[in-house]
C-alpha positions as CSV (number, residue, x, y, z in Angstrom):
1,M,-12.2,-40.1,33.1
2,H,-11.9,-37.1,30.8
3,L,-10.7,-34.0,32.8
4,T,-11.9,-30.6,31.7
5,L,-10.9,-27.1,32.8
6,E,-14.2,-26.7,34.6
7,G,-13.4,-29.8,36.7
8,L,-10.0,-28.6,37.9
9,P,-9.6,-27.9,41.6
10,Y,-10.0,-24.2,42.5
11,D,-6.4,-23.8,43.6
12,V,-5.1,-25.2,40.3
13,L,-7.4,-23.0,38.2
14,F,-6.4,-20.0,40.3
15,G,-2.7,-20.8,39.6
16,I,-3.4,-21.1,35.8
17,V,-5.2,-17.8,35.7
18,Q,-2.1,-15.9,37.0
19,Y,-0.2,-16.7,33.9
20,L,-2.9,-15.8,31.3
21,D,-2.8,-12.6,29.3
22,F,-5.6,-10.2,29.9
23,D,-7.3,-11.0,26.6
24,D,-6.8,-14.8,27.1
25,F,-8.5,-14.6,30.4
26,F,-11.6,-13.1,28.8
27,N,-11.5,-15.6,25.9
28,L,-11.4,-18.4,28.5
29,R,-14.5,-16.9,30.2
30,K,-16.4,-17.2,27.0
31,Q,-16.0,-20.9,26.6
32,S,-19.0,-21.9,28.7
33,K,-21.4,-20.6,31.3
34,Q,-19.7,-22.7,34.0
35,M,-16.3,-21.3,33.1
36,R,-17.7,-17.7,33.1
37,S,-19.1,-18.4,36.6
38,L,-15.8,-19.8,37.9
39,L,-13.8,-16.9,36.5
40,S,-16.2,-14.3,37.8
41,E,-15.3,-15.1,41.4
42,E,-14.0,-12.0,43.1
43,T,-10.7,-13.6,44.4
44,I,-9.7,-14.6,40.8
45,C,-10.8,-11.2,39.4
46,R,-8.8,-9.4,42.0
47,K,-5.7,-11.4,41.1
48,V,-6.1,-10.7,37.4
49,L,-6.7,-7.0,38.1
50,E,-3.5,-6.8,40.2
51,T,-1.3,-8.6,37.8
52,R,-2.6,-7.5,34.4
53,V,-4.2,-4.0,34.7
54,R,-3.1,-2.7,38.1
55,H,-2.2,0.7,36.8
56,T,-5.7,1.6,35.4
57,S,-8.2,3.9,36.9
58,E,-10.6,0.9,37.2
59,A,-8.1,-0.9,39.5
60,K,-7.9,2.2,41.6
61,L,-11.7,2.5,41.9
62,S,-11.8,-1.2,43.1
63,K,-9.7,-0.1,46.1
64,E,-11.8,2.9,47.0
65,T,-13.8,2.8,50.2
66,G,-16.6,5.3,49.4
67,S,-19.5,5.4,47.0
68,R,-17.1,5.4,44.0
69,K,-15.9,1.9,44.8
70,I,-16.6,-0.9,42.2
71,G,-16.2,-4.6,42.4
72,Y,-13.2,-6.5,41.0
73,Q,-15.3,-8.2,38.3
74,E,-16.9,-4.9,37.3
75,A,-13.4,-3.3,37.1
76,L,-12.2,-6.1,34.8
77,D,-15.3,-5.9,32.6
78,R,-15.0,-2.2,32.2
79,V,-11.4,-2.3,31.1
80,H,-12.2,-5.1,28.6
81,A,-15.3,-3.3,27.4
82,R,-13.5,0.0,26.7
83,R,-10.6,-1.7,24.9
84,E,-13.0,-3.6,22.7
85,A,-15.0,-0.5,22.0
86,L,-11.9,1.3,20.8
87,A,-10.5,-1.7,18.9
88,L,-13.8,-2.3,17.0
89,A,-14.9,1.3,16.6
90,R,-18.0,0.9,18.8
91,P,-18.3,4.1,21.0
92,V,-20.6,4.2,24.0
93,S,-21.7,7.8,23.5
94,A,-21.1,11.1,21.7
95,S,-21.6,14.5,23.1
96,L,-21.3,18.1,22.2
97,L,-19.4,19.6,25.1
98,G,-19.4,23.3,24.3
99,Y,-17.8,26.0,22.1
100,G,-14.4,27.7,22.5
101,A,-11.3,29.1,20.9
102,T,-8.7,26.4,21.9
103,Y,-8.5,23.5,24.4
104,L,-6.3,21.2,26.3
105,Y,-7.2,17.6,27.2
106,Q,-5.0,15.6,29.6
107,Q,-5.7,13.1,32.4
108,G,-9.3,13.0,31.3
109,V,-9.8,16.7,32.1
110,L,-10.9,19.2,29.4
111,C,-9.7,22.8,29.7
112,Y,-11.0,25.1,27.1
113,R,-10.7,28.8,26.5
114,V,-13.8,30.9,25.8
115,D,-13.4,34.4,24.3
116,Q,-17.1,35.4,24.1
117,P,-18.9,37.0,25.8
118,A,-16.0,37.3,28.2
119,A,-12.5,35.8,28.3
120,M,-12.3,32.8,30.6
121,V,-11.0,29.2,31.0
122,R,-13.5,26.5,31.7
123,V,-12.4,23.1,33.2
124,L,-14.5,19.9,33.0
125,D,-13.6,16.5,34.4
126,I,-14.7,14.1,31.7
127,H,-13.5,10.8,33.1
128,N,-15.4,11.4,36.4
129,S,-18.6,12.5,34.6
130,S,-18.7,15.9,36.3
131,N,-21.7,18.1,35.7
132,V,-19.9,21.2,37.1
133,E,-17.2,23.3,35.4
134,Y,-14.6,25.4,37.1
135,V,-14.4,28.9,35.6
136,I,-11.4,31.1,35.7
137,D,-11.7,34.7,34.5
138,I,-8.6,35.4,32.4
139,P,-8.2,39.2,32.8
140,S,-8.8,39.0,36.5
141,L,-6.3,36.2,36.9
142,I,-3.7,38.2,35.1
143,G,-4.5,41.3,37.1
144,H,-4.1,39.4,40.4
145,S,-1.0,37.3,39.5
146,V,1.2,39.4,37.1
147,T,3.2,42.4,38.3
148,G,4.9,45.3,36.6
149,E,4.2,46.6,33.1
150,A,2.8,43.3,31.9
151,Q,-0.4,44.0,33.9
152,C,-1.3,46.9,31.6
153,Q,-0.2,45.4,28.2
154,P,-2.4,43.6,25.6
155,G,-1.2,40.0,25.1
156,T,-2.0,36.4,24.4
157,F,-3.1,33.7,26.8
158,T,-2.1,30.0,26.0
159,L,-3.0,26.8,27.8
160,L,0.2,24.7,28.2
161,N,-0.4,21.7,30.5
162,Y,-2.8,20.1,32.9
163,A,-2.0,17.5,35.6
164,D,-3.1,16.6,39.1
165,G,-5.6,19.4,39.4
166,I,-3.2,22.2,38.3
167,L,-3.4,24.1,35.0
168,V,-0.3,25.8,33.7
169,C,-0.8,28.8,31.3
170,L,1.4,31.3,29.4
171,F,0.7,35.0,29.2
172,E,2.7,36.9,26.6
173,A,2.6,40.7,26.0
174,R,4.6,42.8,23.6
175,K,7.8,44.5,24.9
176,V,7.6,42.7,28.2
177,D,8.8,39.3,29.4
178,P,6.3,36.4,29.3
179,W,4.7,35.0,32.4
180,L,4.1,31.4,33.4
181,L,1.0,30.8,35.7
182,A,0.1,27.7,37.6
183,V,-3.5,27.7,38.9
184,K,-5.3,25.2,41.1
185,V,-8.4,24.6,39.1
186,N,-10.8,23.6,41.9
187,T,-10.0,26.7,44.1
188,G,-8.6,29.2,41.6
189,N,-5.5,29.8,43.7
190,C,-2.4,30.8,41.7
191,L,0.4,28.5,42.9
192,A,3.1,30.1,40.9
193,A,3.6,33.3,38.7
194,L,7.0,33.1,37.1
195,E,8.5,35.8,34.9
196,L,10.4,34.2,32.0
197,E,13.3,35.4,29.8
198,T,12.0,33.6,26.7
199,S,9.1,31.4,25.6
200,Q,10.6,30.0,22.5
201,K,9.0,26.6,21.8
202,I,8.0,26.5,25.5
203,F,6.5,23.4,27.0
204,A,5.5,22.5,30.6
205,R,5.2,19.3,32.6
206,H,4.2,19.1,36.2
207,N,2.7,17.1,39.0
208,S,1.3,18.2,42.4
209,E,4.7,19.0,43.7
210,Y,7.0,20.1,40.9
211,L,6.6,22.3,37.8
212,L,9.2,21.9,35.0
213,Y,9.2,24.0,31.9
214,G,11.6,24.0,28.9
215,T,12.5,26.3,26.1
216,H,14.5,25.6,22.9
217,S,16.7,28.6,23.5
218,Y,20.1,27.5,24.6
219,T,22.9,27.6,22.0
220,G,25.3,24.8,22.3
221,S,29.0,24.8,21.5
222,H,28.2,23.4,18.0
223,G,26.1,26.4,17.2
224,H,22.7,24.6,17.3
225,R,19.8,25.4,19.6
226,E,19.2,23.0,22.5
227,W,16.7,22.5,25.3
228,M,17.0,24.4,28.6
229,I,15.0,23.0,31.5
230,Q,13.9,25.1,34.5
231,G,11.9,24.1,37.5
232,Y,9.8,25.3,40.4
233,N,8.9,23.5,43.7
234,L,5.2,24.1,44.1
235,K,5.1,22.9,47.7
236,E,8.0,25.0,49.0
237,E,7.3,27.9,46.6
238,R,10.8,28.2,45.3
239,P,12.6,27.8,41.9
240,F,15.2,25.1,41.3
241,E,18.7,26.1,42.3
242,S,20.0,25.7,38.7
243,N,18.9,25.2,35.1
244,L,19.6,22.0,33.3
245,Y,20.8,21.9,29.7
246,L,20.0,18.8,27.6
247,E,23.2,18.9,25.6
248,N,23.2,17.1,22.3
249,L,19.5,16.2,22.6
250,V,18.5,16.6,19.0
251,G,14.9,17.4,18.0
252,C,12.7,20.5,18.4
253,D,9.2,19.3,17.4
254,I,7.2,17.9,20.3
255,G,5.2,14.9,19.1
256,L,7.3,14.4,16.0
257,T,11.0,14.3,17.0
258,V,11.0,14.7,20.8
259,A,8.8,13.9,23.8
260,F,8.8,15.0,27.4
261,E,7.1,13.4,30.4
262,I,7.1,13.2,34.2
263,H,6.9,9.7,35.5
264,G,7.8,7.9,38.7
265,G,9.5,10.9,40.3
266,Y,11.7,11.5,37.2
267,F,11.6,13.9,34.3
268,Y,12.2,12.2,31.0
269,A,13.2,13.6,27.6
270,V,13.4,11.3,24.6
271,S,14.3,12.0,21.0
272,N,14.2,9.9,17.8
273,Q,17.0,12.0,16.2
274,T,20.7,11.2,16.3
275,S,22.6,14.3,15.1
276,F,22.2,17.9,14.2
277,E,23.9,17.5,10.9
278,V,22.9,15.1,8.1
279,E,25.3,12.2,7.8
280,E,25.8,11.4,4.2
281,V,27.0,7.8,5.1
282,D,25.2,6.2,8.0
283,W,23.6,2.9,8.9
284,T,21.7,3.1,12.2
285,S,19.3,5.3,14.1
286,F,18.8,5.4,17.8
287,Y,16.5,6.8,20.4
288,H,18.3,9.1,22.9
289,G,16.9,9.5,26.4
290,Y,17.7,11.9,29.3
291,R,16.3,11.7,32.8
292,F,16.8,13.2,36.3
293,P,15.0,13.0,39.6
294,L,12.6,15.8,40.4
295,D,13.7,16.2,44.0
296,N,17.4,16.6,43.0
297,A,17.4,18.2,39.6
298,C,21.1,18.8,38.9
299,R,23.7,17.9,36.3
300,A,25.3,15.3,38.5
301,R,22.1,13.3,38.6
302,L,21.4,13.6,34.8
303,E,21.3,10.2,33.2
304,I,21.8,9.7,29.4
305,E,21.0,6.5,27.5
306,R,20.4,5.4,24.0
307,W,18.4,2.5,22.5
308,W,18.4,1.0,19.0
309,R,15.6,2.4,16.8
310,R,16.1,1.1,13.3
311,N,18.7,0.4,10.6
312,H,18.4,2.6,7.5
313,I,18.4,-0.4,5.2
314,E,14.8,-1.0,6.4
315,G,13.7,1.7,4.0
316,P,12.9,5.4,3.7
317,I,10.5,7.2,6.1
318,N,7.8,9.6,5.2
319,D,8.2,12.0,8.2
320,S,4.9,13.7,7.6
321,W,3.1,10.7,9.1
322,T,5.4,10.3,12.1
323,D,3.9,10.4,15.6
324,F,6.2,10.2,18.7
325,R,5.1,10.1,22.3
326,L,5.7,8.4,25.7
327,H,3.2,5.9,27.0
328,V,2.6,4.4,30.5
329,D,1.8,0.7,30.3
330,E,-1.5,-0.2,32.1
331,C,0.0,-3.6,33.2
332,T,3.5,-2.7,34.5
333,G,3.2,1.0,34.9
334,D,6.5,1.4,33.0
335,L,7.3,4.1,30.5
336,S,7.7,3.2,26.9
337,I,8.2,4.9,23.5
338,V,5.4,4.8,21.0
339,E,6.3,5.8,17.5
340,A,4.2,5.5,14.3
341,R,6.2,5.6,11.1
342,R,5.2,5.4,7.5
343,E,7.9,3.5,5.7
344,W,8.7,2.1,2.3
345,R,9.8,-1.2,3.6
346,G,12.9,-2.6,1.9
347,G,12.8,0.3,-0.5
348,G,9.6,-1.0,-2.2
349,S,7.1,1.1,-4.1
350,A,4.3,0.8,-1.5
351,S,4.5,2.5,1.9
352,Q,3.0,1.2,5.1
353,R,2.3,2.6,8.5
354,T,3.8,0.6,11.4
355,Y,3.5,1.2,15.1
356,Y,6.6,0.6,17.2
357,T,6.9,0.4,21.0
358,R,10.2,0.4,23.0
359,A,10.7,0.3,26.8
360,V,12.5,3.3,28.3
361,E,15.2,1.6,30.4
362,F,17.8,3.3,32.6
363,P,20.3,1.9,32.4
364,N,20.1,0.1,29.1
365,E,21.2,-3.5,29.7
366,E,20.2,-4.9,26.4
367,H,23.6,-4.8,24.8
368,P,26.0,-3.4,27.4
369,D,29.2,-4.3,25.5
370,D,28.2,-2.6,22.3
371,S,29.9,0.7,21.4
372,F,27.4,2.4,19.2
373,M,29.2,5.4,18.0
374,L,31.7,4.8,15.2
375,D,34.1,7.7,15.5
376,F,36.7,7.7,12.7
377,E,39.6,8.3,15.0
378,S,38.8,5.7,17.6
379,N,38.0,3.2,14.8
380,S,41.4,3.7,13.4
381,E,42.9,2.9,16.8
382,G,40.9,-0.3,17.1
383,G,39.0,0.9,20.1
384,L,35.5,-0.2,19.0
385,H,33.6,-3.5,19.4
386,Q,31.7,-3.0,16.2
387,V,33.2,-2.8,12.7
388,L,31.7,-1.2,9.6
389,P,29.8,-3.5,7.2
390,D,31.6,-4.8,4.2
391,E,30.1,-2.3,1.7
392,P,31.7,-0.2,-0.9
393,V,30.3,3.0,0.6
394,A,32.3,2.4,3.8
395,R,35.5,3.2,1.8
396,L,34.2,6.8,1.3
397,L,34.4,7.7,5.0
398,G,36.8,10.3,6.2
399,E,37.7,12.1,9.4
400,E,34.8,14.4,9.1
401,N,32.3,11.5,9.1
402,K,30.7,10.1,12.3
403,P,28.5,7.2,11.2
404,Q,26.8,4.8,13.5
405,Y,26.3,1.1,13.0
406,V,25.2,-1.9,14.9
407,V,23.9,-5.2,13.6
408,P,20.1,-5.0,13.2
409,R,18.2,-6.3,16.2
410,D,15.2,-8.6,16.2
411,R,12.0,-6.9,17.4
412,H,9.5,-8.8,19.5
413,P,6.2,-9.1,17.6
414,K,4.4,-7.4,20.6
415,N,6.4,-4.3,19.9
416,V,5.6,-4.1,16.2
417,H,2.0,-3.5,14.9
418,C,1.9,-3.4,11.1
419,G,-0.9,-1.2,10.0
420,D,-1.9,-0.5,6.5
421,D,-1.2,2.1,3.8
422,G,-3.7,4.5,5.4
423,M,-5.0,5.2,1.9
424,T,-8.0,2.8,2.0
425,G,-10.9,5.0,1.1
426,G,-8.7,7.8,-0.1
427,F,-7.7,9.2,3.3
428,I,-4.6,11.1,2.5
429,L,-2.7,13.0,5.2
430,A,-4.8,16.2,4.7
431,K,-8.0,14.1,5.3
432,T,-6.6,12.4,8.4
433,K,-7.2,14.8,11.3
434,V,-6.2,12.8,14.3
435,R,-3.9,9.8,14.6
436,Y,-3.6,7.6,17.7
437,Y,-2.2,4.2,18.7
438,N,-3.0,2.3,21.9
439,P,-0.6,-0.5,22.7
440,D,-2.8,-1.9,25.5
441,A,-5.7,-2.3,23.1
442,N,-3.5,-3.2,20.1
443,A,-5.5,-0.7,18.1
444,F,-4.8,2.4,16.0
445,L,-7.5,5.1,15.4
446,D,-7.8,7.8,12.8
447,L,-10.3,10.6,12.7
448,V,-10.9,11.1,9.0
449,D,-12.9,13.5,6.9
450,D,-15.0,11.3,4.6
451,P,-17.4,13.6,2.6
452,E,-20.3,12.0,0.9
453,D,-20.0,12.1,-2.8
454,P,-22.4,13.2,-4.2
455,P,-23.8,15.3,-1.3
456,R,-27.1,14.2,0.1
457,D,-28.5,17.7,-0.1
458,G,-28.0,17.8,-3.8
459,G,-25.5,20.6,-3.7
460,F,-22.1,20.7,-5.4
461,R,-19.9,21.3,-2.4
462,L,-18.7,18.3,-0.4
463,R,-19.7,18.7,3.3
464,Q,-17.4,17.7,6.1
465,R,-18.2,14.2,7.5
466,L,-15.9,13.1,10.3
467,R,-15.7,9.3,10.9
468,L,-13.5,7.0,12.9
469,R,-11.2,4.6,11.1
470,V,-9.9,1.9,13.4
471,G,-7.7,-1.1,12.9
472,S,-6.8,-3.7,15.6
473,R,-5.2,-7.1,16.0
474,V,-5.6,-10.1,18.4
475,T,-3.3,-13.0,19.3
476,C,-3.4,-16.2,17.2
477,P,-4.0,-19.7,18.5
478,P,-0.8,-21.5,19.8
479,D,-0.8,-23.8,16.7
480,S,-0.5,-20.8,14.3
481,N,2.6,-19.7,12.6
482,E,1.8,-16.1,13.3
483,V,1.7,-14.3,16.7
484,Y,-1.1,-11.8,15.8
485,R,-3.8,-11.6,13.2
486,S,-5.6,-8.5,12.0
487,R,-9.2,-7.8,12.8
488,G,-9.6,-5.6,9.7
489,I,-10.6,-2.0,9.4
490,S,-13.8,-0.7,11.0
491,M,-15.5,2.6,10.1
492,W,-17.9,4.5,12.4
493,P,-20.5,5.9,12.0
494,P,-21.8,3.5,9.3
495,E,-23.2,4.8,6.1
496,R,-26.4,6.8,6.7
497,S,-29.6,4.9,6.2
498,S,-32.1,6.5,8.7
499,K,-33.0,9.7,10.5
500,E,-31.0,8.5,13.5
501,D,-27.9,8.3,11.4
502,D,-28.6,11.9,10.2
503,E,-28.9,13.0,13.8
504,L,-25.6,11.4,14.8
505,M,-23.8,12.9,11.8
506,E,-25.1,16.4,12.7
507,L,-23.8,15.9,16.3
508,L,-20.3,14.9,15.1
509,N,-20.1,17.8,12.6
510,P,-21.8,20.8,14.2
511,L,-19.4,23.1,12.4
512,S,-17.1,22.7,9.4
513,G,-13.5,23.9,9.2
514,D,-10.2,23.1,10.8
515,V,-10.2,19.9,13.0
516,E,-7.7,19.1,15.7
517,G,-8.1,16.5,18.4
518,K,-6.6,14.5,21.2
519,C,-7.3,10.8,22.1
520,D,-6.5,8.7,25.1
521,E,-7.3,5.2,26.2
522,R,-11.0,5.9,26.8
523,S,-12.2,8.9,24.8
524,L,-11.5,11.2,21.8
525,I,-12.1,14.9,22.0
526,Y,-11.8,17.1,18.9
527,M,-12.5,20.8,18.0
528,T,-14.0,21.7,14.7
529,G,-14.8,25.0,13.0
530,D,-13.0,28.1,11.7
531,D,-11.5,31.1,13.4
532,T,-14.3,33.4,12.6
533,Q,-16.5,32.0,15.4
534,P,-16.2,29.8,18.5
535,R,-15.4,26.3,17.5
536,A,-17.4,23.2,18.6
537,I,-15.9,20.7,21.0
538,V,-17.1,17.1,20.5
539,L,-16.5,14.0,22.7
540,I,-16.6,10.4,21.4
541,N,-16.5,8.1,24.4
542,F,-15.5,4.4,24.6
543,D,-15.9,4.0,28.4
544,V,-19.2,2.9,30.0
545,G,-17.9,4.6,33.2
546,I,-18.2,8.0,31.6
547,N,-21.8,9.2,31.6
548,L,-22.3,12.7,30.3
549,R,-26.1,13.1,29.7
550,S,-27.4,16.4,28.6
551,E,-30.6,18.0,30.0
552,H,-31.5,19.1,26.5
553,N,-32.7,15.7,25.4
554,G,-32.0,13.5,28.4
555,G,-29.2,11.8,26.4
556,T,-31.0,10.2,23.5
557,I,-30.4,6.5,23.2
558,L,-29.7,5.0,19.7
559,T,-29.5,1.3,19.0
560,Q,-26.4,0.7,17.0
561,K,-26.9,-2.4,14.7
562,G,-24.0,-3.8,12.8
563,I,-21.7,-1.0,14.0
564,G,-18.5,-0.9,12.1
565,E,-17.8,-2.0,8.6
566,T,-15.1,-4.6,8.8
567,A,-12.9,-4.9,5.7
568,A,-12.0,-8.3,4.2
569,D,-8.5,-7.8,5.0
570,P,-4.6,10.5,18.0
571,G,-2.9,17.2,24.0
572,R,-2.8,20.5,23.2
573,A,-4.8,22.1,20.4
574,S,-2.8,24.6,18.4
575,G,-5.4,27.3,18.5
576,R,-4.3,30.9,18.5
577,G,-3.7,32.6,21.8
578,L,-6.4,34.9,23.2
579,A,-5.7,38.6,22.8
580,I,-6.2,40.3,26.2
581,D,-6.7,44.0,25.8
582,R,-5.9,45.8,29.1
583,K,-5.9,49.6,29.6
584,P,-4.0,51.2,32.5
585,C,-6.0,53.0,35.1
586,K,-5.2,55.4,37.9
587,G,-4.0,54.2,41.2
588,K,-1.2,51.8,42.4
589,G,-0.3,50.4,39.0
590,K,-3.5,48.3,38.8
591,S,-5.3,47.8,35.5
592,K,-8.9,48.3,34.6
593,Q,-10.3,44.9,33.6
594,R,-12.2,44.5,30.4
595,S,-14.3,41.6,29.4
596,V,-14.4,40.3,33.0
597,S,-17.1,37.7,33.5
598,P,-19.7,38.6,36.2
599,V,-19.5,36.7,39.5
600,L,-22.7,34.7,39.7
601,R,-22.4,34.1,43.5
602,S,-21.4,36.3,46.3
603,P,-17.8,35.4,47.1
604,S,-17.3,34.3,50.7
605,E,-14.5,35.7,52.8
606,G,-11.1,34.7,51.4
607,A,-12.6,33.5,48.1
608,V,-10.7,34.0,44.9
609,P,-12.4,36.8,42.9
610,Y,-11.7,35.5,39.5
611,F,-12.9,31.9,40.2
612,R,-16.4,30.3,40.3
613,R,-18.3,27.1,39.6
614,E,-21.0,26.8,37.0
615,K,-23.2,24.1,35.5
616,A,-21.4,22.3,32.7
617,K,-22.2,23.6,29.3
618,Y,-22.8,20.1,27.9
619,L,-25.9,19.8,30.1
620,G,-27.7,22.2,27.7
621,L,-26.4,20.7,24.5
622,K,-26.8,17.5,22.5
623,S,-25.6,14.0,23.5
624,L,-26.3,10.5,22.1
625,H,-25.9,7.2,23.8
626,F,-25.7,3.8,22.0
627,E,-27.3,0.6,23.1
628,G,-26.0,-2.9,22.3
629,V,-22.3,-1.9,22.6
């Protein structure tokens, strides 16, 4: 008798499913109606959810007890659907969210600053499809939180970081020290107002209990600037006892050479640079990582590690295309490095973008016996495990040289995603506005400016036309010689052929000008326009769980046929700070507030005077939803 998978006992099938990858599980479900029915059973779905995507928001919703709870099968289907929508450039919806001067998009929450008619910060929860925005009046916030001369000085207001319902901002005024403000967005309460000595290259990372901020202002013994980390306990309302200096952590450009993150009760700092000075003779590059616990931030608890990055013989790098960040895996919850590099592999004439991932491990147990640093003095004493390669250039080394060398490592195919040259269709760096790679979806996404030539309106000037350019890969069958195969390049929206396409193009390009954006695993948000007027904020959504429908048109539904053109073969926005003009007034050092938004409701006793709730701006703007995705 021929035995099929459908005929296996339930316990055996349950055991097999535990060892399947997430994508293999869904491929198996597609084999037959009977198999789909078997693998849709809630017990099996729960096991897959807990072993393969346990650190997703969908898995958390499946454990809810209220009205937000979803079933295990629905949770799995939503994770799979959003990954496929991203990998194949098939968005669920697109919406115009509002207009502003600059924005911040983190943890699925949009914070954007509005300068007209009054200076304010508006906060919208995208991932939870909120129809309410929290509004914080900036001049009033400064007047209630900042003390001393800074109250009466004109200055700039910058959004730094958002996490766990708390927004961290920076206020800078001339001739006075800058101020760091932490505000609870759903109540408006100011949790911390810290006067700083400097704000040079400042960044902030925080959770609900701890706020850490760093400046590139400490001068090391070698004469180069280094990062100084300071902290504040939000629960106990007290600063950390001492500052931490990340000595010899090279790199000053966040997102290019260095990345910072809070994860699992630790603060992490990772760099892809090795030394402050250029080594004329060198072989190997490393990632350098620092971490310390948030509840005991002191030098004694500071851990330092390094991990092999690449050998220079792999070819030159075009640093203009480099992207560097830290990523939390949706399966394991572990922190990993994600770096995109454009390289001339093997010194060839053609360059290619490749996406690398590397686990952040403390301690690094991969090669515990290797001594990575080849110091000339210790090498002459024979104190190193590694020796220099037998190359003529090695004879040029002197005491002033400090090269590094290890034997090149083999990378797992899962950690290397070979993209393309990025030039298909003529998309040079200036035309590529947002770049993003998602290891969980095995997909890279570019937001590119692809003007129609010739223009449809018959004019001579090429008009901005923003489109998604997405490439992805899938695993090959077991009998293949390759581990992955490319799914080609997809473009969205498709070339215009109807009035519906014109309507979509108008939504994606409400204004022309500078474009800057931020992408996460379920959505892309970008701001477009010039500095002479408020810039438009646009959302492209890949998650069916996000439902932002405007009241303007009820959320027009378009049928997307043949979405994506498959070939044969993406924060903080860097907008300028808001100028706050404040004039001193008579009295106890208080300032007269200008451009203060009116309070639309009578504040109750104990209410924060500079905080209110309003209907979300997108409700009165345009949105489009797509069927058949």
